[in-house]
VOLO-704778 format. One line per field, with one value per residue: chain; x, y, z of N, C-alpha, C in turn. Coordinates in steps of 0.001 Angstrom, whole numbers. Atoms other than C-alpha are relative to their C-alpha. Layout:
<recs>
chain c(A, ...)
nX c(X, ...)
nY c(Y, ...)
nZ c(Z, ...)
caX c(X, ...)
caY c(Y, ...)
caZ c(Z, ...)
cX c(X, ...)
cY c(Y, ...)
cZ c(Z, ...)
</recs>
This chain:
<recs>
chain c(A, A, A, A, A, A, A, A, A, A, A, A, A, A, A, A, A, A, A, A, A, A, A, A, A, A, A, A, A, A, A, A, A, A, A, A, A, A, A, A, A, A, A, A, A, A)
nX c(827, -1068, 770, 338, -1113, 347, -508, 680, -924, 93, -1091, 62, 401, -817, 1068, -188, 371, 350, -904, 389, -78, 1254, 570, 895, 780, 508, -776, 169, 838, -180, -1025, 504, 1146, -1181, -679, 1263, 726, -1165, 97, -935, 795, 86, -1367, -957, -131, -895)
nY c(-1041, -1000, -1516, -1555, -1034, -1148, -1306, -1217, -413, 713, -32, 361, -697, 1, 320, -1224, 440, -1309, -117, 737, 1025, 627, -614, -1281, 224, -715, -343, 1392, -547, -1824, 337, 1408, -536, -994, 638, 179, -901, -685, 695, 953, 1235, 1080, -74, 1365, -610, 222)
nZ c(32, 240, -850, 418, 135, -939, 797, -315, -1132, -1232, -926, -973, -1076, -1326, -798, -1266, -1277, -986, -761, -704, 881, 488, 1262, 203, 918, 969, 697, 1300, 935, 656, 857, 909, 652, 711, 989, 979, 558, 865, 1332, -84, 114, -1097, -1119, -642, -1285, -328)
caX c(-102, 1581, 1552, -77, 1993, 1911, 1942, 1349, 2624, 3032, 4883, 6130, 4106, 5809, 3489, 3086, 3343, 2518, 4998, 3681, 4667, 1124, -639, -1323, -4017, -5613, -2157, -2081, -5333, -4668, -1586, -3102, -5979, -3304, -1652, -4686, -6100, -2430, -3186, -1251, -2206, -1841, 630, 3144, 2728, 5879)
caY c(-33, 3298, 6284, 9655, 12165, 15308, 18662, 22212, 23922, 21789, 23406, 21915, 23025, 23320, 22064, 25590, 24975, 27311, 27727, 25126, 22680, 22067, 22471, 25739, 25051, 28328, 29362, 26172, 27153, 30884, 29454, 26585, 29092, 31943, 29367, 28131, 31495, 32235, 29394, 26367, 23061, 21196, 20873, 18601, 18650, 18364)
caZ c(-121, -965, 1406, 540, -951, 1615, -298, 667, 4097, 7124, 9850, 12557, 16030, 19458, 22308, 24701, 28123, 31385, 33905, 36003, 32866, 32182, 28546, 27754, 25750, 24908, 23563, 21426, 19880, 19252, 17501, 15410, 14522, 13409, 11138, 9629, 8870, 7177, 4986, 6031, 5061, 8087, 11144, 12661, 16236, 18055)
cX c(1050, -532, -389, 897, -548, 345, -1019, 1049, -454, 1103, 50, -1086, 655, -1211, 87, -285, -137, 1223, 303, 527, -1382, -267, -379, -883, -663, 1181, 444, -1112, 140, 881, -103, -1009, 775, 388, -991, -660, 1190, -10, 727, -980, -482, 960, 440, 217, 1464, -119)
cY c(1196, 1337, 919, 604, 1046, 1158, 1200, 482, -767, 438, -636, 766, -314, -153, 1574, -547, 1303, -578, -1079, -1643, -712, 683, 1157, 78, 1231, 704, -1003, 372, 1253, -510, -1000, 1145, 912, -748, -748, 1303, 651, -1145, -1370, -1057, -884, 222, -1197, 474, -867, -476)
cZ c(241, 897, -629, -328, 1221, -940, 670, 1482, 937, 884, 1241, 1193, 1381, 1222, 934, 1428, 979, 717, 936, -664, -275, -1720, 17, -1401, -769, -1032, -1288, -956, -655, -1138, -1190, -651, -1377, -1133, -1291, -964, -900, -1227, -65, -625, 831, 839, 332, 1250, 688, 1335)
</recs>
């Protein structure tokens, strides 16, 4: 089975953390929303 070809802009996204080392979900959502609004085709979570 052939793997699909990835095309377009797919930037890596670093997971934002709070000073307490918790996931900063509002900042992550904001960053992803911004990238999608700017036209990226997907994201690569790191």
